[in-house]
C-alpha positions as CSV (number, residue, x, y, z in Angstrom):
1,M,-170.1,162.0,-104.4
2,N,-167.8,160.7,-106.9
3,F,-164.9,158.6,-104.9
4,K,-164.7,156.0,-107.6
5,E,-163.0,158.9,-110.4
6,L,-161.0,160.4,-107.4
7,F,-159.8,157.5,-105.2
8,N,-159.5,155.1,-108.9
9,P,-159.9,157.2,-112.1
10,R,-159.3,155.8,-114.9
11,T,-157.5,159.1,-116.8
12,I,-156.1,162.0,-114.2
13,A,-154.2,165.3,-115.9
14,V,-151.9,167.1,-113.8
15,I,-152.5,170.5,-113.6
16,G,-149.3,173.2,-113.5
17,A,-147.0,169.7,-114.3
18,N,-143.4,170.5,-113.8
19,E,-139.6,169.2,-112.6
20,S,-139.6,170.9,-109.7
21,E,-139.2,169.3,-106.1
22,G,-142.3,171.2,-105.2
23,F,-146.5,169.1,-105.5
24,G,-146.7,170.4,-108.8
25,G,-143.0,168.0,-109.4
26,A,-143.7,165.5,-106.8
27,V,-146.9,163.8,-108.1
28,C,-145.9,163.9,-111.4
29,K,-143.2,161.4,-110.4
30,N,-145.1,159.0,-108.2
31,L,-147.7,158.5,-110.7
32,A,-145.4,157.5,-113.2
33,N,-143.6,155.5,-110.9
34,D,-146.6,153.3,-110.4
35,I,-149.2,154.2,-113.8
36,D,-147.2,152.4,-116.9
37,D,-149.6,153.3,-118.7
38,E,-149.1,156.5,-120.8
39,N,-153.0,156.8,-121.9
40,R,-153.7,157.6,-118.5
41,V,-151.8,160.8,-117.1
42,F,-151.4,163.5,-119.0
43,Y,-149.2,166.3,-118.0
44,V,-150.5,170.4,-118.7
45,N,-148.8,173.5,-118.5
46,P,-148.6,176.1,-121.1
47,K,-145.1,177.2,-121.5
48,R,-143.9,173.2,-121.8
49,D,-143.7,171.2,-124.3
50,M,-142.1,168.6,-122.9
51,L,-141.7,166.4,-119.5
52,F,-139.9,163.2,-118.3
53,G,-139.7,163.1,-121.8
54,K,-144.2,162.6,-122.0
55,I,-145.9,165.5,-124.0
56,C,-147.0,168.0,-121.9
57,Y,-150.8,169.8,-123.3
58,H,-150.5,173.4,-122.8
59,S,-154.1,173.6,-122.0
60,I,-156.7,171.0,-120.5
61,K,-158.5,171.1,-124.0
62,D,-156.0,169.5,-125.6
63,I,-156.1,166.3,-123.9
64,P,-157.4,163.8,-126.3
65,V,-159.1,161.7,-124.1
66,D,-161.6,162.3,-121.4
67,I,-160.6,163.1,-118.3
68,D,-161.8,161.1,-114.5
69,L,-159.2,163.5,-112.1
70,L,-157.9,166.9,-112.1
71,I,-154.9,167.6,-109.9
72,I,-154.7,171.0,-109.5
73,S,-151.0,172.5,-108.6
74,V,-151.0,176.1,-109.2
75,N,-152.3,179.5,-107.4
76,K,-155.8,179.7,-105.5
77,K,-157.0,182.2,-107.9
78,L,-157.0,179.9,-110.9
79,V,-158.6,176.8,-109.6
80,I,-162.1,177.7,-110.2
81,N,-160.7,178.1,-114.6
82,V,-159.6,175.0,-113.9
83,L,-162.6,173.5,-112.8
84,K,-164.7,174.8,-115.7
85,E,-161.9,173.9,-118.1
86,G,-161.8,170.4,-116.9
87,K,-165.4,170.1,-116.7
88,E,-165.3,170.3,-120.9
89,K,-163.3,167.3,-120.9
90,G,-165.8,165.1,-118.3
91,A,-164.2,165.4,-115.4
92,K,-165.5,164.4,-112.0
93,A,-163.3,164.9,-109.3
94,A,-160.1,167.4,-108.3
95,V,-157.6,167.1,-106.1
96,V,-156.9,171.1,-105.1
97,F,-152.9,171.5,-103.5
98,A,-153.1,175.2,-103.3
99,S,-153.6,177.0,-99.9
100,G,-154.5,180.7,-99.0
101,F,-157.9,179.9,-98.9
102,S,-159.8,179.8,-95.6
103,E,-157.4,179.0,-93.1
104,T,-156.2,182.2,-93.6
105,G,-159.4,183.6,-91.7
106,R,-159.1,187.1,-94.4
107,S,-162.8,187.4,-95.7
108,E,-161.3,187.7,-99.5
109,D,-159.7,183.8,-99.1
110,V,-163.0,182.3,-97.0
111,L,-165.7,184.0,-100.4
112,L,-162.8,182.5,-102.3
113,E,-163.1,178.8,-100.7
114,K,-166.7,179.4,-100.8
115,E,-167.2,180.8,-104.5
116,M,-164.7,177.5,-105.5
117,L,-167.0,174.7,-103.5
118,K,-169.7,176.3,-104.8
119,V,-168.7,175.9,-108.7
120,A,-167.6,172.9,-108.1
121,D,-170.5,171.6,-106.6
122,E,-172.6,173.0,-110.0
123,L,-170.8,171.3,-111.9
124,D,-170.9,167.9,-109.4
125,I,-167.3,167.6,-109.3
126,T,-166.1,166.3,-106.5
127,I,-162.9,168.0,-104.1
128,L,-160.5,166.7,-102.0
129,G,-159.1,170.0,-99.4
130,P,-158.5,172.7,-101.0
131,N,-154.7,172.6,-98.9
132,C,-154.1,169.2,-99.0
133,A,-151.2,167.1,-100.1
134,G,-153.4,164.3,-102.1
135,F,-153.6,160.7,-101.5
136,S,-152.2,157.2,-101.8
137,N,-154.4,154.5,-103.2
138,Y,-152.3,151.8,-102.5
139,I,-154.8,149.4,-103.1
140,N,-155.0,150.2,-107.3
141,G,-151.6,151.5,-107.7
142,I,-152.4,155.5,-107.8
143,N,-150.1,157.4,-106.0
144,A,-151.3,161.2,-106.5
145,F,-149.2,162.6,-103.4
146,A,-147.3,165.1,-103.4
147,F,-144.7,164.4,-101.9
148,L,-141.7,161.6,-102.6
149,S,-140.6,158.6,-100.6
150,E,-139.3,156.1,-100.5
151,E,-140.1,153.1,-102.9
152,R,-141.2,149.8,-101.2
153,E,-143.9,147.6,-100.6
154,R,-146.7,149.2,-98.5
155,R,-150.3,147.6,-99.5
156,G,-152.3,146.8,-96.4
157,N,-155.3,147.3,-94.7
158,I,-155.0,150.4,-92.8
159,G,-156.8,153.8,-94.5
160,I,-155.5,156.7,-93.0
161,V,-157.4,160.3,-93.8
162,S,-155.3,163.0,-92.2
163,Q,-155.3,166.9,-92.3
164,S,-151.9,167.3,-92.4
165,G,-150.2,166.6,-95.5
166,M,-146.5,166.2,-93.9
167,I,-148.9,163.9,-91.2
168,A,-149.7,162.0,-94.0
169,L,-146.1,161.5,-95.5
170,S,-144.5,160.8,-91.8
171,L,-146.5,157.5,-91.7
172,I,-145.6,157.0,-95.3
173,D,-142.0,157.2,-94.3
174,N,-142.3,154.4,-91.1
175,Q,-141.5,151.1,-91.4
176,Y,-144.6,149.7,-90.3
177,P,-148.1,151.0,-91.1
178,K,-149.3,149.1,-94.3
179,F,-152.1,150.9,-96.5
180,S,-155.3,150.7,-98.3
181,Y,-155.7,154.3,-98.6
182,N,-153.0,157.2,-97.5
183,I,-155.6,160.2,-97.6
184,S,-154.4,163.7,-97.1
185,C,-157.5,166.7,-97.5
186,G,-156.2,169.6,-96.0
187,N,-159.3,172.1,-94.9
188,A,-161.8,169.1,-95.6
189,N,-164.3,171.6,-97.0
190,G,-164.6,169.5,-100.1
191,L,-164.7,166.1,-99.3
192,K,-165.8,166.3,-95.4
193,I,-164.0,164.2,-93.1
194,H,-167.2,162.1,-92.1
195,D,-167.2,161.0,-95.8
196,I,-164.6,159.5,-96.3
197,I,-165.0,157.8,-93.2
198,N,-167.5,156.6,-94.9
199,F,-166.4,155.5,-98.0
200,L,-163.5,153.8,-95.8
201,V,-165.7,151.5,-94.2
202,E,-168.0,150.4,-97.1
203,D,-164.0,149.8,-98.7
204,E,-163.6,145.8,-98.3
205,D,-159.3,146.3,-98.3
206,T,-159.9,148.2,-95.3
207,K,-160.0,147.0,-91.5
208,V,-158.5,149.7,-89.9
209,I,-159.2,153.8,-90.1
210,G,-156.4,156.5,-88.9
211,L,-157.6,160.0,-88.6
212,Y,-155.6,162.9,-88.0
213,I,-157.7,165.5,-87.0
214,D,-157.3,169.1,-86.5
215,G,-161.0,170.2,-86.1
216,I,-164.7,169.0,-87.2
217,K,-166.9,171.3,-88.1
218,D,-170.3,168.5,-88.3
219,L,-169.8,166.8,-84.7
220,A,-173.3,165.3,-86.1
221,E,-172.2,164.0,-89.4
222,F,-168.7,162.9,-87.9
223,E,-171.1,160.5,-85.0
224,K,-173.0,159.1,-87.5
225,A,-169.8,158.1,-89.4
226,I,-167.9,156.4,-86.0
227,K,-170.7,154.8,-85.3
228,N,-170.9,153.7,-89.0
229,A,-167.9,151.8,-88.4
230,Y,-168.3,150.7,-85.4
231,N,-171.2,149.1,-86.5
232,K,-169.3,147.4,-89.9
233,R,-166.7,146.9,-86.8
234,K,-164.1,148.9,-88.5
235,Q,-161.7,149.9,-85.9
236,V,-161.1,154.0,-86.1
237,V,-158.0,155.1,-84.0
238,L,-157.1,159.0,-84.0
239,I,-154.9,161.3,-83.1
240,K,-157.3,165.0,-82.6
241,S,-155.6,168.2,-82.0
242,G,-157.3,171.4,-80.6
243,S,-157.7,170.0,-76.7
244,N,-155.9,173.5,-75.2
245,D,-156.5,176.9,-76.0
246,R,-152.3,176.8,-77.8
247,T,-153.7,174.2,-80.4
248,K,-156.7,175.6,-81.4
249,I,-154.5,178.7,-82.2
250,I,-152.6,176.8,-85.0
251,T,-155.0,174.1,-85.6
252,K,-156.9,177.5,-86.7
253,I,-154.1,178.9,-89.3
254,H,-153.4,175.2,-90.4
255,T,-156.7,174.3,-92.2
256,G,-159.6,176.3,-90.5
257,S,-160.5,174.5,-87.3
258,D,-162.6,175.9,-85.1
259,E,-165.0,173.9,-83.2
260,E,-168.4,174.6,-81.1
261,F,-167.4,171.6,-78.4
262,T,-165.5,171.3,-76.0
263,D,-162.9,168.4,-75.5
264,E,-164.6,166.7,-73.1
265,E,-167.3,166.7,-75.1
266,F,-165.4,165.1,-77.9
267,N,-164.2,162.0,-75.8
268,K,-167.4,161.4,-74.6
269,L,-168.3,160.8,-77.8
270,I,-166.2,158.4,-78.9
271,T,-166.2,156.4,-75.7
272,Q,-169.6,155.3,-76.6
273,Y,-167.9,153.7,-80.3
274,S,-165.0,152.2,-79.0
275,V,-163.0,154.7,-80.7
276,I,-159.5,155.0,-79.7
277,R,-157.9,158.3,-79.1
278,C,-153.6,158.3,-79.4
279,M,-151.8,161.7,-78.4
280,D,-149.0,161.2,-80.9
281,L,-147.5,159.6,-83.6
282,E,-146.0,157.2,-81.9
283,E,-148.5,155.4,-80.3
284,F,-151.3,156.0,-82.9
285,I,-148.9,154.1,-85.8
286,Y,-148.3,150.9,-83.2
287,T,-152.1,151.1,-82.5
288,T,-153.5,151.0,-85.8
289,S,-150.4,148.7,-86.9
290,C,-151.5,146.1,-84.4
291,V,-154.5,146.1,-84.8
292,S,-154.2,145.4,-88.1
293,C,-152.0,142.8,-87.6
294,Y,-154.0,140.4,-84.8
295,D,-156.3,138.6,-86.0
296,R,-157.8,137.9,-82.2
297,L,-155.9,141.0,-79.1
298,P,-156.0,140.3,-75.7
299,H,-159.0,139.8,-73.7
300,G,-157.3,140.5,-70.4
301,N,-154.2,142.9,-68.7
302,R,-152.7,139.2,-67.8
303,I,-149.2,139.4,-69.7
304,A,-146.2,137.0,-68.9
305,S,-143.8,138.6,-69.8
306,I,-140.3,136.5,-70.9
307,N,-137.0,138.5,-71.3
308,L,-133.1,137.4,-72.4
309,S,-131.7,139.4,-69.1
310,G,-132.1,140.6,-65.5
311,G,-132.0,144.3,-67.0
312,E,-134.4,143.9,-69.3
313,A,-136.4,142.0,-66.8
314,A,-136.1,144.8,-64.1
315,I,-137.3,148.0,-66.5
316,V,-140.5,146.0,-67.9
317,G,-141.1,145.7,-64.2
318,E,-140.7,148.9,-63.3
319,V,-142.2,150.6,-66.4
320,S,-145.8,148.2,-66.5
321,Y,-146.1,149.4,-62.7
322,K,-147.7,152.6,-64.0
323,F,-150.1,150.4,-65.9
324,A,-153.4,148.5,-64.4
325,F,-151.1,145.3,-65.9
326,N,-151.2,141.8,-63.9
327,F,-148.1,139.8,-63.9
328,P,-149.4,136.2,-62.6
329,S,-147.2,133.9,-61.4
330,F,-146.4,130.7,-63.0
331,N,-147.8,128.1,-62.5
332,E,-146.2,124.6,-60.6
333,K,-146.1,123.3,-63.9
334,V,-144.7,125.8,-65.9
335,T,-142.5,126.2,-62.8
336,G,-141.0,123.3,-63.0
337,E,-141.2,122.8,-66.7
338,L,-138.7,126.2,-66.9
339,K,-136.4,125.3,-63.8
340,E,-135.3,122.0,-66.4
341,K,-134.9,124.3,-69.0
342,L,-133.1,127.1,-68.4
343,P,-129.4,127.4,-66.0
344,E,-129.8,127.3,-61.8
345,Y,-129.2,130.0,-60.7
346,A,-132.6,131.4,-63.3
347,N,-135.3,133.0,-61.0
348,I,-138.3,131.8,-62.1
349,S,-140.4,134.5,-61.6
350,N,-143.1,136.7,-63.7
351,P,-141.6,139.3,-65.8
352,L,-139.1,136.3,-66.4
353,D,-135.5,136.5,-67.0
354,M,-135.0,133.4,-68.9
355,T,-130.9,134.6,-69.8
356,V,-130.4,134.5,-73.9
357,S,-129.2,130.4,-74.1
358,L,-133.0,130.0,-74.1
359,S,-133.5,131.8,-77.4
360,Y,-130.8,129.9,-79.4
361,D,-133.0,126.3,-78.7
362,V,-136.0,126.3,-81.4
363,E,-137.5,123.1,-79.4
364,K,-136.8,124.7,-75.9
365,F,-138.0,128.1,-76.4
366,S,-141.1,126.5,-78.2
367,N,-141.7,124.4,-75.4
368,T,-141.7,127.1,-73.1
369,L,-143.9,129.4,-75.2
370,E,-146.3,126.9,-75.3
371,S,-146.3,126.1,-71.1
372,I,-147.0,129.5,-71.1
373,M,-149.8,130.0,-73.4
374,V,-151.8,127.1,-71.7
375,Q,-152.1,128.4,-68.4
376,D,-155.1,129.5,-67.8
377,D,-154.4,133.6,-66.5
378,I,-152.2,134.3,-68.9
379,D,-153.6,136.7,-71.7
380,M,-150.9,137.9,-73.4
381,V,-147.5,136.4,-74.1
382,V,-144.8,140.0,-74.2
383,I,-141.2,138.9,-75.4
384,G,-138.9,141.4,-73.7
385,Y,-136.1,141.7,-77.2
386,T,-134.5,144.9,-79.0
387,L,-134.7,144.1,-82.9
388,L,-131.6,146.2,-84.6
389,N,-131.4,147.3,-88.2
390,H,-128.5,145.1,-88.8
391,I,-128.0,141.5,-86.9
392,D,-125.3,139.9,-85.7
393,D,-126.4,137.8,-83.1
394,P,-129.0,135.5,-84.5
395,C,-131.1,134.6,-82.0
396,I,-134.6,136.5,-82.8
397,Y,-133.9,133.6,-86.1
398,Y,-133.9,130.9,-83.5
399,M,-136.8,132.5,-81.6
400,I,-139.0,133.0,-85.0
401,E,-138.8,130.0,-85.5
402,A,-139.9,128.7,-82.0
403,I,-143.3,131.4,-82.3
404,K,-143.7,129.7,-85.8
405,R,-143.6,126.2,-84.1
406,T,-146.0,126.6,-81.2
407,K,-148.5,128.3,-83.5
408,E,-148.7,125.1,-85.6
409,I,-149.3,123.0,-82.4
410,L,-151.6,125.1,-80.6
411,K,-153.6,126.3,-83.7
412,D,-156.7,128.2,-82.0
413,K,-155.4,128.4,-78.0
414,I,-152.4,130.5,-79.5
415,K,-152.8,133.8,-77.6
416,P,-151.5,137.3,-78.6
417,I,-148.1,137.6,-78.6
418,F,-145.4,140.7,-78.8
419,I,-142.2,141.6,-79.3
420,L,-141.0,144.3,-76.8
421,S,-138.0,146.9,-77.8
422,F,-136.1,148.8,-74.9
423,M,-135.1,151.3,-77.1
424,S,-136.1,153.5,-80.7
425,N,-133.8,152.3,-83.6
426,T,-134.7,151.2,-86.9
427,R,-135.4,148.1,-87.3
428,N,-134.6,145.6,-90.3
429,Q,-137.7,145.4,-92.3
430,K,-136.8,141.5,-93.3
431,I,-137.2,140.3,-89.9
432,I,-140.4,142.8,-89.7
433,D,-141.6,141.4,-92.0
434,K,-141.3,137.8,-91.1
435,L,-142.8,138.4,-87.9
436,T,-145.6,139.8,-89.4
437,E,-146.8,137.2,-91.3
438,L,-147.1,135.4,-88.0
439,G,-149.3,137.9,-86.5
440,I,-146.8,139.9,-84.6
441,V,-146.0,143.6,-84.2
442,V,-142.3,145.0,-83.0
443,L,-144.0,146.7,-80.7
444,P,-141.6,150.6,-79.5
445,S,-140.0,151.2,-75.9
446,P,-141.5,150.1,-72.8
447,Y,-143.8,153.3,-72.1
448,Y,-145.0,153.2,-75.3
449,G,-145.2,149.7,-75.9
450,F,-147.3,149.4,-73.0
451,K,-149.4,152.1,-73.8
452,V,-150.3,149.9,-76.7
453,I,-151.0,147.3,-75.2
454,E,-153.8,149.0,-73.4
455,N,-155.0,150.9,-75.9
456,L,-155.5,147.4,-77.5
457,I,-157.0,145.5,-73.8
458,K,-160.3,148.5,-74.4
459,L,-161.4,147.1,-77.3
460,A,-161.2,142.9,-76.2
């Protein structure tokens, strides 16, 4: 398998390049934004002479250099011929956007896909797809993805493999995750899901492997791949559809998925290798982001909850009651210190309503965190605060400084800190980045936030 030529090619040819809003146009724009060297990316379209201010070649044969990667954005019936022409220019890998292959269920489409893969195998061309949306390599700056998204820094250590191109796009558009790779594999009949998992396991820039799966065609090979990840301490987090008759119909139409094992068997299998299974993207995004961000995960279920108001403390108590968490009472030392710092009307309990006043005092807030952190029966601190997009009240800036001070004082004695939001909204990116630098994730609203913490505790 030619992973280097696929995911980190020296030269790329886009076959079917155009200026439309679709796949062939978007991938050209993405590549142009990321790769400045004009001698690395070439456009091919027999109907165009120029494209985006560059020469557009009428044939692959006309390109003046050898090509590592073909990005094929043409009708499915033309793909095999493109592969053959590409091989004459040295191509070792291809991204196949075209759909209408085996996922249709029609015998002629199934046979066409088999023939295409057979030809690719004979030519030693590694196929990503078909029916995929390409990939983004954030480590080397190669965005061979079929959809446009906001330009911003996304480099991180989460490697994504998704059978759905739109799921991959949704992850890119979310403001939280930072990626090593985001790979859309579509039908996954060229490179299989287990092949890409093994690639990410060996990738030194990837810490967490996140999967969106419609179906697994070879369960034995999938097990080998997640066992490989487990043995090399690469955490796998996944969403897998097809657990019921309703979604089985959808996934079969979407990517031609058809499994011979039950959902119960699948859950039993992945549990052996500490794989976390999420139900939706909200849970998935924050679980992968936390594993990516935290060097140390909670070692138990004992939470110290501190909040800026009684209403928020009550919501924490109400929602967390549905989970198997423990909220230890603060010991005599911590209680005494809190009484000195908080207004006389404050009630010292866990979850704590510390009142908003403490959040404006860096030293007092830091001392409070320090006292709570060293209490033996506390595994983590959850700070209730809803981060908004536009910051009018400055208390978050004081809290960040207090957290920074606490981490400097406690060093290796520091315990995980989470910020728990009380509603969903767009959050201030600069504040998120500052907290991430401190090793802190801003969790979603309480039910999802506690579900994510529950997932993390399983990994301790």
